[in-house]
N, C-alpha and C positions, 0 to 999 in steps of 0.2 A: 600294021602298026605304023603310027605316024613317027616322024623323025624325033618329035619331042618326047615321045614316050619310050623310045628305044634306048637300051643301054649298052655303051661300048663293050667290046670284047675284053674278057679278063679283067674285070673291075674287082678291086679289093673291097669287101663288103662294107668296111668302115666308111670309105669314101663316098657311099651312096647317101649319106646323112650328115646334116649340119652338125657341127660341134665336135668333130673327132678330136680326141684329147691328145696333145703333145706329150711326149714322154721325156721326163726329166732324170737326171741322175742324183738320187738321194739315198741316204742310209749309210751302212758301214762299207768298208772296202773301198773308199773313193778313189784310192790310188789306181784301181784297175779300171776306172771309167774315163771316158773322154768324150765330152759334149753329150752327156747322158747315156752313152753306151756302156754296156758291161758284157764280157764275153759269154756266149750261150753255154760255155763250159764252166763258168762261175755259178755256184749255187747261190740262190736267194736265201736269206735268213728270214723266215717267216713266223709270225705269231698268230695264234688261232683265238678269236673271240666267241666262245661256244665250241666245246670239245665233245659233247654227247649229241646224241641224235645224228642230225644231218653233219655236225662237225666231225664226227667220226669219218663219214665218207669223204668230206672235203680235204681233211687233213691227209687222209691216205690217197687221195687223187693227186696230192702234191708231193708225193714220196721222192721225187727226183730231187727236191729241194730239202733244205735243213729247218726243221722245227725248232725253235729257240725260246718259245714262251707260249703259255696257255691261259686264258681266263674263262671261267665258267663258275657260276654261283651255286650250281647243283652237283655236289661231289658224287652222288650216287649215279646221276645220269651219265656223268663224264667218267665214271670209274674205269670203264674199259680202255678208254684213251689214255688216261693218267697211268694206268698199269702198263701200257704198251711203251710209253715214254717216262720211265721213272726219274730220270735225271733232268728232264725239262721243268724249269721253274714253272709254278702253278699259283694262280691268284683267283680270288673271288670277283674282284671288280677291275673291269678293264683299264679304268683309269689309273689305278695303283700299279697295274702292269706297264703302262707307259711310263709312269714316273721311275720305275726301277730298271726297266729293259730298254729304254728308247734307243740308245746307242747301239744295240744289237740287233735291231730290227730293220730289215729293208721293206718288208711287205706284210700285209695282215689279210686275213680271211675272216669274214663276219659270218657266222652261222648260228646266230642267236634268234630268239623270236622276233617278229616284225617290228615290234616298239623299240627295239634296240638298235636295228639297222642303221638309221640315219645318224644318230648321235655317235655311234662307234666308228662308223665310216668317216664322218667328217673330223673326228678327233685324230683318225690315223692320217687322212690326207692333210690335215693342218700341220702335221709333224713331218711331212714329206714322205709318207709310206704309201706304196702301191696297195690297191685294195681290190680284193676279190669279195663282193657281198652278195649274199644269197638273195633270191627273188622273195618278196616283190620289191626289192631295193628299199623302199620305205613304207611306212605306214599311212603316210598323208602326202598330199600334192605339194605343200610347201617344203617339206623335206627333200622331195624329189627334185624341186628346183634348186634347193641349195647345194645338193650334191652335184648336179649338172654343172653349175657355176663353180663350185669348188674344185671339181676335178681338173677344169681348164685353168683355174687361178693357180693351183699348186702344181701343175704340170706332172702328174703321176699316172701311171697306167692303172686302169680300172677294168672291170669286168662285172657284170651282173650274173648270177648263176641260173640263167635260162638256157639249158644246153641245146634246146632246139635250134637256137640261132647258129650253132656250128654244124648241124647235121646236114648231110648230103640232100635227103629229101626236101628239107626247106629251101635250099637253093634251087632245086629242080622245079618246085612249085613256083617260085618267082619266075624262073625262066620260061616255064610254060605260059604263065599269064602275060608276061612282057612279050613274048612271041607273037601274041595276038590269036593264038590257036583256039581260044574259047571266047574271044571278042572282049569288048568292054565289060568289066565286071561292076554291077551296080548294087550286089547285096552278097553279104558273107554270113554264115551262121557258124557259131562256135560252141562246144557244150563239153560238160564234165558230168561224171556221176558223184562228184564229191559235193557236199561233205558225207551223205549217206552213212556207210559203215565206218568211215574214217574218223570223224568226231561228232559229238551231239551238238545240234543246233535246234532251237524252237522254244515254244513257250514253257516246256517242262523242264527246262534247264534253268536252275537257279543256284548261283554259287553261294555256299554257306561257309562263314567264318570258321576256321580249324586252327589249332596249333601249328606253328611253322615247324616242319621236320628238322631235326638236327643236322642233317647233310645239307640244308639249303640255306643260303643267306639270301632272305626275302628281299631287303633293301637293294642289294646289287641286282637281283633279278628284276625288279621294277624300274631300276635305272632311272631316267628323268621323269617317268611317269607319275601323275598324281597317285597319292597312297590308296591302296585298296587292301583289305585285311587278306591274309593268305587263305586260299581255297584249293583243295585238289581239283576242283572244276576247272582251274586255269593251268596250274602246273603239276607234272611236266609237260603234258603233251596238248590238252585241249584248248590252250589259250587262242588258237587260231579262230575259234567261232565268237569270240568277244571282241567287239569294237575298240575297247581300250587297249588290246594287245595285238589283234590281228586284223586280217582283211577277209576272212572267210574263205569260200572258194575261189573267189577272184585272186586274192593273195596266193593261194596255193597253186593253182593251175593255170590262170589266165596268162601269166607271164610266159608259160611254155606254149599253150594252145593259141593264143593270140600273137605269139611272136611272129609266125609265118605270115598271117594277114598284115600285121603292122609293117613287116619288110617287103612283101609282095606289092601291096597296096600304096606303099609310100606314104603312110598316115602322118598326119600331123595333128593338130588339135581338132577336136569335134566342135560343132556348133551348138549341140544339144545332147542330152542324155536323160533317159527316163526308164525308171523300173516299171515295165508293163505288166508284170504279174509276179506275185510272190505268194508262197504258201507256208504255212506254220510260222508266223512272225512271232519272234521271241522278245520278251522284255528286256532281256540281258544280252541276247545273241542276235547274229544275223538270222534270217528265215531259213527254213529247211530247204526251200527251192526258190529259184528267182529267174526271171528273164528281164535282161536290160537292152535297151536299144540305144545305140549311138549313132548320130548322124554326122557325117563327114562331108565338107565341101569338096568341089571339084579341086583336083590337083594336077596342074599341068593339062595334059590331054586326058587324064583319067576323070570320068564323070563322078558326080556326087555319089556317096556310097551310104547305104543303111547296113549297120553291123549288129548282129544279135548275139548276146551272151546268155546261154541256157546253163544253170547249174542244178545240182540235186536230181538229176535224171537218171533212171535205171535203164534208159534206152535212149537212142539218138532221137532228136526232135523230128516231127513231121515237117517236111519242107516241100513246098510246091514245086513240081517238076521233077522231084527225084523218083525214079521208078520204085514202085513198090517192092519190098524185099531187098532193095540194094543196100549193102552194108557200106557205111561211110567211116571215115576216120580210121580207128585202130580197134582192136579187139577188147579194149578196157573201158569202152564206152567214153572215149575221148576223142576229139577231133575238130576239124573245120572244114567247110565246103564253100567253095566260091561260085557264084551263079553268073555266068557270062552271057552275053547276046548270042553266041553260037555254041555254048557248051558249059560243062562244069568240070571242076577238079577238086579232088578232096585229098587231105593229109592227115596224119595222125597228131597225137599229143606233142611229140618232139619232132614233127616233120618227117615222120618214117611212113612207108606205104603210100607214098604220093601217086596218084593215078587219076585218069580221067573217069568221068560218070557218064553212062555205066562202065563198069571196069572191062566189059567186053571190048571197049574201044582201044584198049592198050595193046590188044593183039598186033594191031598193024600200025601202031603208032610209034613214030621215032622221036626221042627225046630232042628238044632244041639243043643246038650248040652251047655249051657252057660259057656263060659271060662273067660269072662270079667265081673268084679264087675259092678254093676248097681249104677247110679248116684243118689244122694238125690235131683238134681236140679242143674242147672248151677251156679246160684249165691249161693246157699247153699254150693255147692262144693268148691268155693273159700272162703266162710266165715269159713267153717270147716278147711280149710288149714291155714288161717290166725290164727286161734286159736290153731294150733299146730297139726293138723290132717295131712292126706296123701296129698301130692301134687295135686292140682286140675287138672283134665283131660286136659285141654287147657293151662297149665301154660306156661310161655314164653319159657321153654326149649323145649316144644312141638309146640307151636305156632309160635315161631320165625323162626325156619327153615322151617315151613310150608309157612309163609308168604313171606319168602325170595324167594323161587322158584315161588310162585304164583305172586309175584310183577314183575318177569322178563317178564311176559305176558303184563304188563302195557308199558313196555319199547319197546317190540317188535311191538307194534301198531304204532311207530313212524318210523319204518324202513322197507324197502323191503329186503326179502330174510331171510334166517335162521341166527339165532345168536348162535354161538357155545359158550357154558358156561364151564369155568373152575372154579369149585366150590373151590377147593384147594387155587387158586390164587385169587378168589373172583372177577373175571372179565370176560368179553367177549374177545375171543381170535382172532376174525376175523372182529372186527368193534370198532375201538377206540372211535367213536363218541357215541356210545351207552353206553360206560362206564361212560360218563359225566352224565348220568342220574342216576346212582346208589346212589348218595349222594346228599342230599338237599343243597341248596345255602342258607346260613343264612344271615340276615342283620347284618351290623357292629355292634359290641358290644354285640351281642346275644350269651349267652353260652348255650350249648346243656344241660349240667347237673347242670348249676347254680353254 
């Protein structure tokens, strides 16, 4: 490995990327802070935007801290969480929660559908609140750009909910590649079996207008999105398949599975993106399956890279050079494989089961000496940062640029042919129509940052 490609020993992972977010001291109990620091023994007062579904997991994963408010427009989906915390104030609209509870909140967890992420996270940061936002961080490229800049502007601790960034195997994969043991990597493949059985996508999916259930505040669920009549095809679960509200399989799994390639390959912005295959294209939803190619330029001593994303697969893709019958990734048909000049390495959805290919090579292989610090856990990583510690590993300075290039693949599914991307100008140079999907359209009167 050349000196320019090597990584100094014991590097904190956030320092590998530009835009690490400084931590400020905001919220209640200011007397216990000095220069942005608060004692690790002092609990954060956090609010939850989204209390059902993933919100249940996120809230309970921060049980060392104090839940002080919740906002969820769907009382039925959030019922389990509401019942567990009967005395915690509850709201339908997160904006009303901020109006009433602002002085009590130090930090916010955003666990709502994708179309709410950007607005909710920015509302929180603009009010000086630390933010943990579920993947895919935002639904559009513009929102990801705004959150990246906003986190730095407001000086809050942030984290995207892509747990693989904190896992041991993800760091080991980086260290194997950086050691030079598989040579220069020029091609990466990543795949998932979603959507398949998880939610419907394709031409047969047609949302039909229905009466709004009594337990749901539909206006609050829509947030700043243009109005759509209620349909059970959207809520409470299948919204992910519709471009108005979600990002398909890319939004669900790419932040996990592409996290290790993003970190290990030190990816910046691609020069082009193209949907080279799709099956079951829907009028209202994303296709049932797609393959998307991203082309990245050389980065320092790392050569130009071709990265392929495959979704809707019930088995791993056929990849030249991989021995027949060799299991890649993990057992859930998710994973990635790095093709180097001297060998290959594969890892699972969250960075687990990292190993050389073929796996028999691991028998006599000695893992490189660690160069990256190890994480205390993804939620703990953020909580530590919110109390004045090092920036978390997937803070918005890291997650924002990652999500920006990843979401270009969502747009590519709408168009035939290659889309050339100019990162400095923030636009596609050969398709004006594609640029229309970089930024969301907000309903009249809605303010992104409040």
